[in-house]
PDB file of N, CA, C and O in Angstrom:
ATOM      1  N   MET A   1       0.949  -1.403  -0.313  1.00  0.00           N
ATOM      2  CA  MET A   1      -0.236  -0.313  -0.510  1.00  0.00           C
ATOM      3  C   MET A   1       0.921   1.335  -0.193  1.00  0.00           C
ATOM      4  O   MET A   1       1.925   1.274   0.516  1.00  0.00           O
ATOM      5  N   ALA A   2       0.607   2.211  -0.664  1.00  0.00           N
ATOM      6  CA  ALA A   2       1.136   3.245  -1.112  1.00  0.00           C
ATOM      7  C   ALA A   2       1.150   4.167   0.296  1.00  0.00           C
ATOM      8  O   ALA A   2       0.383   4.102   1.257  1.00  0.00           O
ATOM      9  N   THR A   3       2.484   5.189   0.030  1.00  0.00           N
ATOM     10  CA  THR A   3       2.176   5.679   1.286  1.00  0.00           C
ATOM     11  C   THR A   3       1.212   7.129   0.897  1.00  0.00           C
ATOM     12  O   THR A   3       0.528   6.948  -0.110  1.00  0.00           O
ATOM     13  N   ASN A   4       1.036   8.682   1.607  1.00  0.00           N
ATOM     14  CA  ASN A   4       0.257   9.487   0.586  1.00  0.00           C
ATOM     15  C   ASN A   4       0.701  10.144   0.276  1.00  0.00           C
ATOM     16  O   ASN A   4       0.184  11.058  -0.367  1.00  0.00           O
ATOM     17  N   ALA A   5       2.285  10.034   0.640  1.00  0.00           N
ATOM     18  CA  ALA A   5       3.540  10.877   0.418  1.00  0.00           C
ATOM     19  C   ALA A   5       3.715  10.387  -1.226  1.00  0.00           C
ATOM     20  O   ALA A   5       3.733  11.222  -2.129  1.00  0.00           O
ATOM     21  N   GLN A   6       3.791   9.496  -1.377  1.00  0.00           N
ATOM     22  CA  GLN A   6       3.850   8.809  -2.408  1.00  0.00           C
ATOM     23  C   GLN A   6       2.902   9.237  -3.285  1.00  0.00           C
ATOM     24  O   GLN A   6       3.114   9.771  -4.374  1.00  0.00           O
ATOM     25  N   LEU A   7       1.095   8.811  -2.424  1.00  0.00           N
ATOM     26  CA  LEU A   7       0.414   9.791  -3.669  1.00  0.00           C
ATOM     27  C   LEU A   7       0.452  10.270  -4.277  1.00  0.00           C
ATOM     28  O   LEU A   7       0.194  10.259  -5.481  1.00  0.00           O
ATOM     29  N   ALA A   8       1.076  11.333  -3.065  1.00  0.00           N
ATOM     30  CA  ALA A   8       0.898  12.960  -4.025  1.00  0.00           C
ATOM     31  C   ALA A   8       2.067  13.326  -4.569  1.00  0.00           C
ATOM     32  O   ALA A   8       2.279  14.505  -4.856  1.00  0.00           O
ATOM     33  N   ALA A   9       3.502  11.785  -4.899  1.00  0.00           N
ATOM     34  CA  ALA A   9       4.333  12.235  -5.486  1.00  0.00           C
ATOM     35  C   ALA A   9       4.031  11.558  -7.291  1.00  0.00           C
ATOM     36  O   ALA A   9       4.458  11.823  -8.415  1.00  0.00           O
ATOM     37  N   LYS A  10       3.582  11.110  -7.011  1.00  0.00           N
ATOM     38  CA  LYS A  10       2.096   9.823  -8.078  1.00  0.00           C
ATOM     39  C   LYS A  10       1.294  11.465  -8.751  1.00  0.00           C
ATOM     40  O   LYS A  10       1.234  11.956  -9.879  1.00  0.00           O
ATOM     41  N   LEU A  11       1.014  11.702  -8.005  1.00  0.00           N
ATOM     42  CA  LEU A  11      -0.064  12.959  -8.819  1.00  0.00           C
ATOM     43  C   LEU A  11       0.919  14.332  -9.599  1.00  0.00           C
ATOM     44  O   LEU A  11       0.877  14.946 -10.665  1.00  0.00           O
ATOM     45  N   LEU A  12       1.914  14.350  -8.145  1.00  0.00           N
ATOM     46  CA  LEU A  12       2.569  15.298  -9.089  1.00  0.00           C
ATOM     47  C   LEU A  12       3.441  15.408 -10.889  1.00  0.00           C
ATOM     48  O   LEU A  12       3.553  16.123 -11.885  1.00  0.00           O
ATOM     49  N   ARG A  13       3.748  14.454 -10.439  1.00  0.00           N
ATOM     50  CA  ARG A  13       4.096  13.955 -11.696  1.00  0.00           C
ATOM     51  C   ARG A  13       3.148  14.042 -12.815  1.00  0.00           C
ATOM     52  O   ARG A  13       3.228  14.750 -13.819  1.00  0.00           O
ATOM     53  N   GLY A  14       1.918  12.913 -12.356  1.00  0.00           N
ATOM     54  CA  GLY A  14       1.455  13.105 -13.331  1.00  0.00           C
ATOM     55  C   GLY A  14       0.350  14.943 -13.959  1.00  0.00           C
ATOM     56  O   GLY A  14       0.192  15.430 -15.079  1.00  0.00           O
ATOM     57  N   ALA A  15       0.066  15.204 -13.149  1.00  0.00           N
ATOM     58  CA  ALA A  15      -0.124  17.028 -13.290  1.00  0.00           C
ATOM     59  C   ALA A  15       1.645  17.532 -14.249  1.00  0.00           C
ATOM     60  O   ALA A  15       1.488  18.202 -15.270  1.00  0.00           O
ATOM     61  N   ALA A  16       2.867  17.236 -13.917  1.00  0.00           N
ATOM     62  CA  ALA A  16       3.913  17.796 -14.413  1.00  0.00           C
ATOM     63  C   ALA A  16       3.640  17.115 -16.399  1.00  0.00           C
ATOM     64  O   ALA A  16       3.154  17.749 -17.335  1.00  0.00           O
ATOM     65  N   GLY A  17       4.219  15.566 -16.391  1.00  0.00           N
ATOM     66  CA  GLY A  17       3.510  14.708 -17.384  1.00  0.00           C
ATOM     67  C   GLY A  17       1.898  16.085 -18.179  1.00  0.00           C
ATOM     68  O   GLY A  17       1.939  16.617 -19.288  1.00  0.00           O
ATOM     69  N   PHE A  18       0.823  16.239 -17.189  1.00  0.00           N
ATOM     70  CA  PHE A  18      -0.256  17.000 -18.331  1.00  0.00           C
ATOM     71  C   PHE A  18       0.567  18.765 -18.687  1.00  0.00           C
ATOM     72  O   PHE A  18       0.890  19.212 -19.788  1.00  0.00           O
ATOM     73  N   PHE A  19       0.651  19.168 -17.859  1.00  0.00           N
ATOM     74  CA  PHE A  19       1.479  20.377 -18.450  1.00  0.00           C
ATOM     75  C   PHE A  19       2.910  20.580 -19.389  1.00  0.00           C
ATOM     76  O   PHE A  19       3.308  21.605 -19.942  1.00  0.00           O
ATOM     77  N   ARG A  20       3.507  19.254 -19.355  1.00  0.00           N
ATOM     78  CA  ARG A  20       3.952  18.950 -20.655  1.00  0.00           C
ATOM     79  C   ARG A  20       3.306  18.763 -21.763  1.00  0.00           C
ATOM     80  O   ARG A  20       3.842  19.216 -22.774  1.00  0.00           O
ATOM     81  N   THR A  21       1.882  17.998 -21.917  1.00  0.00           N
ATOM     82  CA  THR A  21       1.007  17.825 -23.622  1.00  0.00           C
ATOM     83  C   THR A  21       1.047  19.260 -23.976  1.00  0.00           C
ATOM     84  O   THR A  21       1.671  19.881 -24.837  1.00  0.00           O
ATOM     85  N   VAL A  22      -0.295  19.811 -22.526  1.00  0.00           N
ATOM     86  CA  VAL A  22      -0.835  21.400 -22.803  1.00  0.00           C
ATOM     87  C   VAL A  22       0.374  22.136 -23.344  1.00  0.00           C
ATOM     88  O   VAL A  22      -0.218  22.741 -24.238  1.00  0.00           O
ATOM     89  N   GLY A  23       1.398  22.455 -23.438  1.00  0.00           N
ATOM     90  CA  GLY A  23       2.515  23.199 -23.784  1.00  0.00           C
ATOM     91  C   GLY A  23       3.181  22.239 -25.398  1.00  0.00           C
ATOM     92  O   GLY A  23       3.723  22.879 -26.299  1.00  0.00           O
ATOM     93  N   ASP A  24       3.010  20.774 -25.479  1.00  0.00           N
ATOM     94  CA  ASP A  24       2.805  20.447 -26.576  1.00  0.00           C
ATOM     95  C   ASP A  24       2.687  21.235 -27.536  1.00  0.00           C
ATOM     96  O   ASP A  24       3.290  22.046 -28.239  1.00  0.00           O
ATOM     97  N   GLN A  25       1.121  20.445 -27.238  1.00  0.00           N
ATOM     98  CA  GLN A  25       0.185  21.486 -28.381  1.00  0.00           C
ATOM     99  C   GLN A  25       0.013  23.130 -28.182  1.00  0.00           C
ATOM    100  O   GLN A  25      -0.707  23.755 -28.961  1.00  0.00           O
ATOM    101  N   ASN A  26       0.433  23.527 -27.529  1.00  0.00           N
ATOM    102  CA  ASN A  26       0.378  25.177 -27.907  1.00  0.00           C
ATOM    103  C   ASN A  26       2.022  26.421 -27.670  1.00  0.00           C
ATOM    104  O   ASN A  26       2.479  26.940 -26.652  1.00  0.00           O
ATOM    105  N   GLU A  27       2.405  26.473 -28.912  1.00  0.00           N
ATOM    106  CA  GLU A  27       3.210  26.741 -28.953  1.00  0.00           C
ATOM    107  C   GLU A  27       3.916  28.762 -28.039  1.00  0.00           C
ATOM    108  O   GLU A  27       5.062  29.201 -27.934  1.00  0.00           O
ATOM    109  N   GLN A  28       2.227  29.530 -27.507  1.00  0.00           N
ATOM    110  CA  GLN A  28       2.783  30.032 -27.706  1.00  0.00           C
ATOM    111  C   GLN A  28       2.586  29.738 -25.963  1.00  0.00           C
ATOM    112  O   GLN A  28       2.373  30.783 -25.349  1.00  0.00           O
ATOM    113  N   ILE A  29       2.627  28.469 -25.091  1.00  0.00           N
ATOM    114  CA  ILE A  29       2.365  28.437 -23.468  1.00  0.00           C
ATOM    115  C   ILE A  29       3.553  27.817 -23.505  1.00  0.00           C
ATOM    116  O   ILE A  29       4.096  27.628 -22.417  1.00  0.00           O
ATOM    117  N   ARG A  30       4.182  27.397 -24.628  1.00  0.00           N
ATOM    118  CA  ARG A  30       4.815  25.576 -24.320  1.00  0.00           C
ATOM    119  C   ARG A  30       5.932  26.544 -23.132  1.00  0.00           C
ATOM    120  O   ARG A  30       5.059  26.967 -22.375  1.00  0.00           O
ATOM    121  N   GLU A  31       6.989  26.986 -22.684  1.00  0.00           N
ATOM    122  CA  GLU A  31       7.570  28.020 -22.197  1.00  0.00           C
ATOM    123  C   GLU A  31       7.266  27.560 -20.824  1.00  0.00           C
ATOM    124  O   GLU A  31       7.887  26.701 -20.199  1.00  0.00           O
ATOM    125  N   GLN A  32       6.117  28.312 -20.387  1.00  0.00           N
ATOM    126  CA  GLN A  32       5.296  28.467 -19.220  1.00  0.00           C
ATOM    127  C   GLN A  32       4.856  26.957 -18.651  1.00  0.00           C
ATOM    128  O   GLN A  32       4.984  26.489 -17.520  1.00  0.00           O
ATOM    129  N   MET A  33       4.261  26.347 -19.920  1.00  0.00           N
ATOM    130  CA  MET A  33       4.236  24.879 -19.013  1.00  0.00           C
ATOM    131  C   MET A  33       5.372  23.976 -18.502  1.00  0.00           C
ATOM    132  O   MET A  33       5.259  23.370 -17.436  1.00  0.00           O
ATOM    133  N   GLU A  34       6.833  23.866 -19.532  1.00  0.00           N
ATOM    134  CA  GLU A  34       7.620  24.244 -18.872  1.00  0.00           C
ATOM    135  C   GLU A  34       7.935  24.457 -17.452  1.00  0.00           C
ATOM    136  O   GLU A  34       8.848  23.770 -16.994  1.00  0.00           O
ATOM    137  N   GLN A  35       7.565  24.971 -16.973  1.00  0.00           N
ATOM    138  CA  GLN A  35       8.215  25.985 -16.130  1.00  0.00           C
ATOM    139  C   GLN A  35       7.240  24.941 -14.807  1.00  0.00           C
ATOM    140  O   GLN A  35       7.668  24.656 -13.689  1.00  0.00           O
ATOM    141  N   ASN A  36       5.671  24.485 -15.482  1.00  0.00           N
ATOM    142  CA  ASN A  36       5.151  24.533 -13.645  1.00  0.00           C
ATOM    143  C   ASN A  36       5.677  22.711 -14.661  1.00  0.00           C
ATOM    144  O   ASN A  36       6.226  22.007 -13.814  1.00  0.00           O
ATOM    145  N   ALA A  37       5.660  22.459 -15.121  1.00  0.00           N
ATOM    146  CA  ALA A  37       5.948  21.064 -15.131  1.00  0.00           C
ATOM    147  C   ALA A  37       7.253  20.548 -13.956  1.00  0.00           C
ATOM    148  O   ALA A  37       7.321  19.796 -12.984  1.00  0.00           O
ATOM    149  N   ARG A  38       8.032  21.308 -14.597  1.00  0.00           N
ATOM    150  CA  ARG A  38       9.979  21.483 -13.540  1.00  0.00           C
ATOM    151  C   ARG A  38       9.471  21.903 -12.559  1.00  0.00           C
ATOM    152  O   ARG A  38       8.527  21.315 -13.086  1.00  0.00           O
ATOM    153  N   THR A  39       8.927  22.534 -11.198  1.00  0.00           N
ATOM    154  CA  THR A  39       8.180  22.786  -9.888  1.00  0.00           C
ATOM    155  C   THR A  39       7.279  22.262  -9.204  1.00  0.00           C
ATOM    156  O   THR A  39       6.955  22.485  -8.038  1.00  0.00           O
ATOM    157  N   TYR A  40       6.354  20.661 -10.886  1.00  0.00           N
ATOM    158  CA  TYR A  40       5.503  20.236 -10.262  1.00  0.00           C
ATOM    159  C   TYR A  40       6.718  18.796  -9.530  1.00  0.00           C
ATOM    160  O   TYR A  40       6.885  18.243  -8.443  1.00  0.00           O
ATOM    161  N   GLU A  41       7.390  18.714 -11.111  1.00  0.00           N
ATOM    162  CA  GLU A  41       8.082  17.481 -10.242  1.00  0.00           C
ATOM    163  C   GLU A  41       9.375  17.765  -9.349  1.00  0.00           C
ATOM    164  O   GLU A  41      10.300  16.954  -9.296  1.00  0.00           O
ATOM    165  N   HIS A  42       9.375  18.815  -8.743  1.00  0.00           N
ATOM    166  CA  HIS A  42      10.768  18.770  -8.498  1.00  0.00           C
ATOM    167  C   HIS A  42      10.085  18.864  -6.774  1.00  0.00           C
ATOM    168  O   HIS A  42      10.764  18.311  -5.908  1.00  0.00           O
ATOM    169  N   VAL A  43       8.769  19.558  -6.341  1.00  0.00           N
ATOM    170  CA  VAL A  43       7.454  19.292  -5.332  1.00  0.00           C
ATOM    171  C   VAL A  43       7.386  17.491  -4.765  1.00  0.00           C
ATOM    172  O   VAL A  43       7.336  16.894  -3.690  1.00  0.00           O
ATOM    173  N   ALA A  44       7.421  17.168  -6.164  1.00  0.00           N
ATOM    174  CA  ALA A  44       7.002  15.786  -5.628  1.00  0.00           C
ATOM    175  C   ALA A  44       8.660  14.932  -5.482  1.00  0.00           C
ATOM    176  O   ALA A  44       8.681  13.754  -5.127  1.00  0.00           O
ATOM    177  N   THR A  45       9.833  15.611  -5.767  1.00  0.00           N
ATOM    178  CA  THR A  45      10.934  14.572  -5.268  1.00  0.00           C
ATOM    179  C   THR A  45      11.266  15.934  -3.721  1.00  0.00           C
ATOM    180  O   THR A  45      12.401  16.399  -3.821  1.00  0.00           O
ATOM    181  N   LEU A  46      10.830  16.248  -3.052  1.00  0.00           N
ATOM    182  CA  LEU A  46      11.112  17.640  -2.160  1.00  0.00           C
ATOM    183  C   LEU A  46       9.987  16.086  -1.062  1.00  0.00           C
ATOM    184  O   LEU A  46      10.321  15.330  -0.149  1.00  0.00           O
ATOM    185  N   VAL A  47       8.403  16.329  -1.988  1.00  0.00           N
ATOM    186  CA  VAL A  47       7.610  14.993  -0.155  1.00  0.00           C
ATOM    187  C   VAL A  47       8.117  13.579  -0.071  1.00  0.00           C
ATOM    188  O   VAL A  47       7.995  12.951   0.980  1.00  0.00           O
ATOM    189  N   GLU A  48       8.928  12.821  -1.603  1.00  0.00           N
ATOM    190  CA  GLU A  48       9.270  11.393  -1.063  1.00  0.00           C
ATOM    191  C   GLU A  48      10.126  11.842  -0.489  1.00  0.00           C
ATOM    192  O   GLU A  48       9.800  11.680   0.687  1.00  0.00           O
ATOM    193  N   GLN A  49      11.540  12.578  -0.526  1.00  0.00           N
ATOM    194  CA  GLN A  49      12.298  12.684   0.357  1.00  0.00           C
ATOM    195  C   GLN A  49      12.083  13.213   1.706  1.00  0.00           C
ATOM    196  O   GLN A  49      12.275  12.385   2.597  1.00  0.00           O
ATOM    197  N   ASP A  50      11.655  14.644   2.158  1.00  0.00           N
ATOM    198  CA  ASP A  50      10.930  14.177   3.595  1.00  0.00           C
ATOM    199  C   ASP A  50      10.129  15.174   3.682  1.00  0.00           C
ATOM    200  O   ASP A  50      10.330  16.387   3.737  1.00  0.00           O
ATOM    201  N   PRO A  51       8.349  13.967   3.698  1.00  0.00           N
ATOM    202  CA  PRO A  51       7.011  13.869   3.751  1.00  0.00           C
ATOM    203  C   PRO A  51       6.783  15.394   4.591  1.00  0.00           C
ATOM    204  O   PRO A  51       6.071  16.364   4.330  1.00  0.00           O
ATOM    205  N   THR A  52       7.636  15.135   5.587  1.00  0.00           N
ATOM    206  CA  THR A  52       6.730  16.234   7.023  1.00  0.00           C
ATOM    207  C   THR A  52       8.062  17.343   6.586  1.00  0.00           C
ATOM    208  O   THR A  52       8.693  16.401   6.106  1.00  0.00           O
ATOM    209  N   ALA A  53       9.167  18.747   6.314  1.00  0.00           N
ATOM    210  CA  ALA A  53       9.577  18.812   6.026  1.00  0.00           C
ATOM    211  C   ALA A  53       8.908  20.599   5.898  1.00  0.00           C
ATOM    212  O   ALA A  53       7.701  20.458   5.704  1.00  0.00           O
ATOM    213  N   GLU A  54       9.118  21.548   5.922  1.00  0.00           N
ATOM    214  CA  GLU A  54       8.566  22.676   6.071  1.00  0.00           C
ATOM    215  C   GLU A  54       9.591  23.353   5.383  1.00  0.00           C
ATOM    216  O   GLU A  54      10.801  23.180   5.532  1.00  0.00           O
ATOM    217  N   MET A  55       8.887  24.331   4.430  1.00  0.00           N
ATOM    218  CA  MET A  55       9.768  25.161   3.232  1.00  0.00           C
ATOM    219  C   MET A  55       9.413  26.425   3.560  1.00  0.00           C
ATOM    220  O   MET A  55       8.336  26.688   4.095  1.00  0.00           O
ATOM    221  N   PRO A  56      10.449  27.433   3.208  1.00  0.00           N
ATOM    222  CA  PRO A  56      10.450  28.900   3.938  1.00  0.00           C
ATOM    223  C   PRO A  56       9.713  29.451   3.039  1.00  0.00           C
ATOM    224  O   PRO A  56       9.957  29.135   1.874  1.00  0.00           O
ATOM    225  N   VAL A  57       8.451  30.561   3.342  1.00  0.00           N
ATOM    226  CA  VAL A  57       7.794  31.306   2.543  1.00  0.00           C
ATOM    227  C   VAL A  57       8.494  32.711   2.364  1.00  0.00           C
ATOM    228  O   VAL A  57       9.137  33.437   3.122  1.00  0.00           O
ATOM    229  N   PRO A  58       8.145  32.780   1.197  1.00  0.00           N
ATOM    230  CA  PRO A  58       9.144  34.321  -0.225  1.00  0.00           C
ATOM    231  C   PRO A  58       9.136  35.585   0.574  1.00  0.00           C
ATOM    232  O   PRO A  58       8.970  36.581  -0.129  1.00  0.00           O
ATOM    233  N   GLN A  59       9.255  35.786   1.705  1.00  0.00           N
ATOM    234  CA  GLN A  59       8.910  37.214   2.635  1.00  0.00           C
ATOM    235  C   GLN A  59       7.544  38.061   1.231  1.00  0.00           C
ATOM    236  O   GLN A  59       7.744  37.963   0.020  1.00  0.00           O
ATOM    237  N   GLY A  60       6.730  38.544   1.625  1.00  0.00           N
ATOM    238  CA  GLY A  60       5.029  39.240   1.218  1.00  0.00           C
ATOM    239  C   GLY A  60       4.224  37.863   0.633  1.00  0.00           C
ATOM    240  O   GLY A  60       3.105  37.860   0.119  1.00  0.00           O
ATOM    241  N   GLU A  61       4.965  36.883   0.822  1.00  0.00           N
ATOM    242  CA  GLU A  61       3.650  35.195   0.210  1.00  0.00           C
ATOM    243  C   GLU A  61       2.209  35.021   1.311  1.00  0.00           C
ATOM    244  O   GLU A  61       2.484  35.550   2.387  1.00  0.00           O
ATOM    245  N   PRO A  62       1.435  34.699   1.307  1.00  0.00           N
ATOM    246  CA  PRO A  62       1.430  34.291   2.469  1.00  0.00           C
ATOM    247  C   PRO A  62       1.579  33.181   3.170  1.00  0.00           C
ATOM    248  O   PRO A  62       2.757  32.862   3.011  1.00  0.00           O
ATOM    249  N   GLU A  63       0.883  32.150   4.087  1.00  0.00           N
ATOM    250  CA  GLU A  63       1.249  31.028   4.275  1.00  0.00           C
ATOM    251  C   GLU A  63       0.193  30.139   4.192  1.00  0.00           C
ATOM    252  O   GLU A  63       0.385  28.935   4.359  1.00  0.00           O
TER     253      GLU A  63
END
């Protein structure tokens, strides 16, 4: 049985694939979709490596 963190990482990677598919179909937003995909993949890795870690919130951003 998968842990919640494993499931979350799998869903994030699936979303990354979705962003890439959308970007492949629309040149105008390809760069933004690739950036989104890389961000989701990075967060998936963070969740897998340390599911309870805290990430600092940039100044001025709501927590």
